[in-house]
N, C-alpha and C positions, 0 to 999 in steps of 0.2 A: 273463487276460492284460490286458484293458481296465482292470481294477481296479489291477493292478500298475503299469501305465503312468501312470494318474492319480495314484497314490501317489507315483511317482517325480517327476512334474512338480510336485506340491505340495511335495515335499521340496526340489526345486531352487529353487522360488520362495522358500521359507522361508529357504534357505541364502543366497540373494542379498539378501533383505531383512534378515537378522539383523544384518549389520554396520551397518545404518542405524539406530543407536541412540545417542543422545547420553548419554554417561556422566558428563558434568560435573555437579557438585552445584549445585543451584539456590541462589541467594543468600538469606540470611535477612533478615527485616525490619530496617530501620534502627533502632538502639537508642539512638543518641546523636547530637547535632548534629554536622554536618561542615561545615567551612569550607575553601574553596580561596582562597588569598591570593596576591598578587603575580603575577596571571595577566592575560592579555588576555581580557576577557569580551566575547563576541559574543552579545548577547541576541536579535538578528534583528529584533525588534519596534522597536528603537531603534538609535541609533548605537553602534558598538563602544566599549568602555571600554579604553583603551590599557593601563592598569595598575590593576587593581581586585580585588575580592573578591566571593565569593558564599557565602551561608550557607543550609543546608537542614536540616530536622529532620522526623522522622516522615514522610518521603517527600515533603515539600513544600518548595518554595523559600520561605524566610521573608524574606530581604532580600539586596540586592546593591548595590554602590556603587563609587566610584572612590577612588583614593589609599590612604592608610594604613587598615588594617583597624581596626574599633572593638573594644571589649572584647566578646568572645563569651561566651555562657553557660558556666557551669562545666561541665566535662566534654566540651567541644567538641573534636573531633578536627580539628586544623589541618593542612592539606596545603599546603606552601609550593611554589608553582610557580616561584619564583626568577626571575620575569620572563621565563622561556623557554617557557612553555606557554600554550595557549589553551583557553578553555572555550566550547563550543557546545551548543545543544540537540541531543538525539539526532536523527539523520536519520530520515525517515519514508518508507517505500515505499508509495506511494498506490494501487498496483494490483499484486497478486501472488497466487500460489497457495501461498505458503510455509506449510508444515505440512499442506497437502492433497496434496502430491506429494513423493515421495522419490527414486525411481529411474525415469527415463523408460522404461527398457526392461522394467520389472516392473509390469504392470498392477495387481497386488495392492497396490502402494504408492501408487496414484493414486486419490484420492477427491474429484475436482473436479466431477463431472457426475452428475446424477440420470438415471434411465432416462426419466422423464416429461419431456416438453417444457415443461410448465407446472408449476413446483415452487416457488411463492412461500413455502411454509412452511419450506423448507430454510434453516438458519442455518449459515454457514461455520464459526463458532467451535466448533460441536458436533463437527465432524469433524477439527479441527486436532490434529495429533500434537505434544504438548509436548516429546517426546523426539526430534524430528527432528534429524538431524545437520546439516541445512542451517541451522537456527536459530543455533547458536553461530558457524558460519562467517560468516553474514550480520552478526551483531551485532559481530563482531570488527573490522568495517570501519566501525563507527559507526552502523549502522542499528539502532535500538532499538525502533521502532514500525512496524507493517505493517498495511495494509488488505487483508484477505484476501477474495477474490471467488470464489464458485462460478461455473462456466462451463457452457456447453452449453444446448441447447433455445432456447425463446423467452424464458420467464421462468425465470432460472437459480436465483434464491433471494436470500438476504439477505447482503450483505457484512458483515464484522465487523472491528473495530479491535482489534489485539492488541499487548501488550507482549512483547518477545522474551526473557522469562525467567519461568518458573513451573513448578510441579510438575504441574498439571493444566490442561486447556483452560479451565476456569473461572478459574484463577489468571491465565491469559494475557489474558483478555478485558478490554479497557478499555470497549468498547461492543459488546455481543453483536450488535446490529444497528444499521445506520445508514441503512437504506432497502431498496431492491430493485434487482436487476440484471436487465437486459433486453437481448437481442440483436436489433437492428433488422435486418430481412431486406435482402438486396441489392435494389436498385431497378432494376438493369439485367440484361438477359440477356447471356450471353457464350458463346464457344466455346473449348474447350481439348481437348487429347488425352484427358484423363481425364473430361470431361463427357459423361455418357450420357443427358442429358435434351434433348429438342428445345426450340427457342425457345418454342413454344406451351406446353409443359409448365412451363418456367421461369416464364413470365408468369403461368400459372395458380397456381403455387406461391407466387409473390410476392404476388399478390392474396389468396390464402388466408391467408398469414401476417399481412399487414397487417390484414385483416379480423379475424383471431383476436386480435390485440393490442387492437384497438378493443373487441371484445366482452369481453375480459378486464377492461379498465379500466372499461367501463360496468357490468359485473356487480359488480366490486369496489366501485365508487362507490355503486351501489344498495344493496349489502350494508352498507356503512359508514353510509349514511343510515338504513337500517332499524334497525341496532344503536344508533345515536345516539337514535333515537326510542323504542326499546324494548330496554333492556339485557338483559332476560330472554329475548329471542328466541333460538332455537337458534343455536349457533355453528358455523361452518365454518372449519377450520384454515387452509385456503388463502386464503379471503377475509379472515379475521381478520388474517392476516399483512400484508395490503395496506391495512388501514385507516389506518395512519399516513400514507400517501401523500395522504390527503384531510383531514388535520388542518389547523388554522388557524395562521397566523403562524409563529413559530419552531419550533413543535411539528411542522410538516409535514416528513415524511421525504423524503429524496432518491430520485429514480429515476435510476439510473445506466444510460445507454443506450449500447451499443457501436455506433458508426457512424463511417465514415471518408470516404465520397465526398460530393460536393456535394449530389447528389439525396437521399442518405440524411439528411444534416444538415438540409437545408431541410424535409424531411418530419418530422424529429424536432422541429424548432422549431415547426412548425404543430401537431403532435400535442400538444406541451407547452402551447401556447396554448389549444388546443381544450378540454383537460381540466383546465387550471389546475394543472399539475403542476410540481414543483420538480425540474428535470432537470439532470443532470451528463452531459456528453458524454465518452465513453471512446473514445479513438482520435483522431478529429478530424484526420486527415492532410490533408484538403483544407479545413480550417476557414478559413484566410485568404482563400479564394476566396468565402466567404459571411460574412465577418467582421461586416458590418453587421447581418445577420439574427441572428447569434449574440449580438452585443452588445445588440441591442434586446430579445431574449428573456431576457437575463440568465443565459446558460448558461455556466458554467465548463467547462474542458476538462482531462481527464487524458490527457496525451500518452503514448503507448506507446513510450517510448525515443527516442533519437536515433541509435543505432548501427544504422541501417536503410539499405536501398537506396531510391532513388527509386521511386515507384509506377508511373511511366510512362516509356517510352523517351525521350520528348521533354522530360523535366524535367531541370533542372540537377543535377549530381552531388551538390551540397550541399543539396538540398531538405530532407532530414530534419534536417540539422544546423542550418539557419536557421529551422526551424519555430517553436521557442520565441521567437526574436527577433521574428518577424513577428506572432505573437500578442501579445507584449508591446507592440509598436508600435501594434497595433490596439486596445489597451486591454481585452483579453479575459483574465480570470483563468485561470491554468493551473497545473498541477503536472506534474512529469516523473516517469514511472515507468521501470521497467527493461525489461520485456517480452522477456526472453530466457529460456532454460532456468532454472528456479527455483534450480538449483544455483549459478548465477552471480549471484544477487541482490545479492551483496556489491559488484558493480560499479556499483550505482545512482549514486554520486556522480560517476562518470566520464561518465555520460550527461549530467548537468548541466554537467560541465566541457566536453564537446564543444560545447554551446550557447554557452559563454563564448568558446571559441576562434573561434566564428563570429558574434561580435558582441553576445551577450546580456550585460548588465552582471553582474559577478560577484555582487554582493549580491542581485540578482534571482534568479540561478541557485541560490544557497544558500537563499533564501527559498522557492523552488519545491519544495525537498525537505525543508522544515521547516514554517514557519508557514503557507504557502499550501496545502501538502498537508493540514495539520491542518484548516484552514478549510474546504476543499472536502469533507473527510470529516465535518465538523461536530464535531470534537474539539479545536478551538483554545482552548477553555477549560481543557483539560487539558495538552496538549503542544504543541510547535512553536516555543516561544520561552522565554527565561529571564525570568520575571516572578514576583514574589511571589504566592503562592497556587497557582501551577501545580505539576504533578508535577515532582519533582527527577529528571528523565530527561535526562541530559546526558553529554557526552563531554569528555575532556581530551586534547588532541593536542599534537604538536610542530610543527604547521603547519596549512595550509589543508586541510580535509577533501576538497576537490575535487582535490587533487594526489595522484598515485599514490604519491609517496615519503613522504607523511605517515603517521605511525604513531600509534596510540592508546596513551596511557599508562594511561588508566582510563576506565571507563564506569559510570554509575549509572542504574538504573531504579527510579523511586519511592524514591530515596535509598539503594537497596541496591547495594553495589559488586559488579559482575558479573565473573565469571570469563571472561577473554578468550581462554582456550585453546579449541581445537577439534580436530577430527580432523586437520586439516592441520598445526597446530602440533605435535601429538603425533607425527605421522609425521616431521616435521622433526627433533624431538628424538631420536627413535628412530634415524634413520640418521646423525645427527651422532655419536651415541654409538658407532655401528659404527666410524666412522673414528677416533674417539678411542682406542678399544680397539686398533685396528690401528696406532696411532701414525703 
């Protein structure tokens, strides 16, 4: 009887997960130069070009300019925007579990967290499902690059930067690893109906976790020094994964630390200074309250969305909406992520738009989900703006991508024209056909 029940449950789970399969064909490599002319070009890294052109070949932007298009190489495919279309760099989701989770109600489709609380050897890109139905839904709204984070535990693993089209997870990876993800423990005790730990137990657990993080970093630092001194010394996968955190100069990897409260953020800044770490703050809801400390420490922030409620009862209703503006005014680098159910990742530009509605300059909001997102992830040499030499990862729209009514005409990832259909568009076609048949 038990075997039959387990088999039935497994079948039910497989049945639920089966529809979660992207059936669109992946784009082939670019085989000929492509030029888009008579378009408004928005490079992000410089002023927009009201009427210009952009040329890309073999997956790379080769040139762009204003006015009449020059003579392009023979065989160039020319797309005439007729003065009605705009070209932007593909949008970037700077914090997501895209490809690691499919259906929230089906545990078998979620691969975000390891059982071990300390798992630095885990690489997000390894577990990304390239056939997730959420990927084409997301890219159909202009999001062509994502920074995928593992979650859970103290040391969650290594975030990866992926392009949102490819046959395998190796095809998706732009950078398999950009550093390490760590969850900072709560610094305060609290009471709630669901909390089953006493205040003393909470204090003891907080101290245990902070001490554990310090020991992890000290051990990893000692291991890195030992390996630098003797490359033939025995390797340990966990500490080997953390060696880049202690590299010198631009080679030093980032440590992404999730923290929100003032006391957490102050502790993170002190921790970064103590260990000479290159830290990025993930969350940062109370960052403006300790802006001087963050700015002095040179810590950028990945904001977890703007469509949130205030954290406390005595805060203004628009506290989450004005958070990007307050960071901008304080001179703190930031990027805006989505931070909702992964199925809604396509709504990323509207989180930036909410910040615009509450005072953030529009160009800063656009930059926060393009070039600034790329810079904080360490991939601004590849994506995030339209510049010669960078990947031809861009979108062609009929308006501002921050506006809900804007539609994509085309999207290119590494020069490859991407199929913008997805499960939702196929369902729309299916049921429109029903009414056509019924006249």
